[in-house]
VOGU-3710 file (C-alpha; in Angstrom, 3 decimals, decimal comma):
1> xxxxxxxxxx> 20,148/-142,960/23,245  21,546/-143,328/19,783  21,075/-146,470/17,799  18,975/-147,559/14,910  15,268/-146,866/14,606  13,062/-149,943/14,538  12,051/-151,224/11,116  10,348/-154,498/10,220  12,381/-154,556/6,985  15,857/-155,919/6,470
11> xxxxxxxxxx> 16,947/-152,892/4,430  15,618/-149,703/2,838  15,077/-151,468/-0,497  12,600/-153,921/1,075  10,747/-151,037/2,751  10,511/-149,139/-0,535  9,468/-152,274/-2,417  6,659/-152,900/0,087  5,566/-149,257/-0,156  5,379/-149,498/-3,961
21> xxxxxxxxxx> 3,368/-152,725/-3,744  0,872/-151,113/-1,367  0,630/-148,044/-3,594  0,115/-150,189/-6,690  -2,617/-152,196/-4,959  -4,319/-148,972/-3,853  -4,276/-147,567/-7,401  -5,704/-150,810/-8,802  -8,548/-150,741/-6,244  -9,366/-147,096/-6,955
31> xxxxxxxxxx> -9,373/-147,695/-10,712  -11,644/-150,704/-10,258  -14,191/-148,559/-8,408  -13,794/-145,405/-10,494  -12,611/-146,276/-14,003  -10,705/-143,553/-15,786  -12,044/-144,700/-19,156  -15,336/-142,830/-18,822  -15,642/-140,330/-21,643  -16,770/-136,721/-21,285
41> xxxxxxxxxx> -20,112/-137,321/-22,989  -21,011/-140,118/-20,591  -19,777/-138,116/-17,615  -21,780/-135,060/-18,674  -24,856/-137,244/-19,089  -24,433/-138,634/-15,579  -23,876/-135,166/-14,119  -27,021/-133,884/-15,864  -29,007/-136,806/-14,477  -27,720/-136,104/-10,966
51> xxxxxxxxxx> -28,550/-132,394/-11,303  -32,063/-133,150/-12,577  -32,674/-135,608/-9,768  -31,564/-132,975/-7,259  -34,025/-130,477/-8,734  -36,814/-133,068/-8,626  -36,038/-133,945/-5,001  -36,114/-130,269/-4,008  -39,442/-129,839/-5,811  -40,907/-132,845/-4,003
61> xxxxxxxxxx> -39,677/-131,517/-0,629  -41,431/-128,212/-1,342  -44,630/-130,038/-2,304  -44,495/-132,099/0,898  -44,043/-128,931/2,964  -47,065/-127,301/1,262  -49,220/-130,379/1,819  -48,205/-130,604/5,489  -49,032/-126,928/5,955  -52,389/-127,397/4,223
71> xxxxxxxx> -53,156/-130,460/6,363  -52,214/-128,593/9,561  -54,567/-125,730/8,669  -57,327/-128,229/7,900  -56,793/-130,028/11,218  -56,702/-126,744/13,146  -60,046/-125,598/11,654  -61,836/-128,800/12,708
//
């Protein structure tokens, strides 16, 4: 049962070289989607915008719930 394990590579160097190429490609793709050059001020501005939008969405959900409740009461009284 001994013997060599299957490998599509001629030698360990080729396997490692392929691994490094895949890793490099992955890093390039991630950096293209999420650049590391964004500065803290810009990031903080984006985070504030996201937070404010979340607050606004929650407020609108509450308003919708109140209006639905009001409409249901109105429909029930008719």
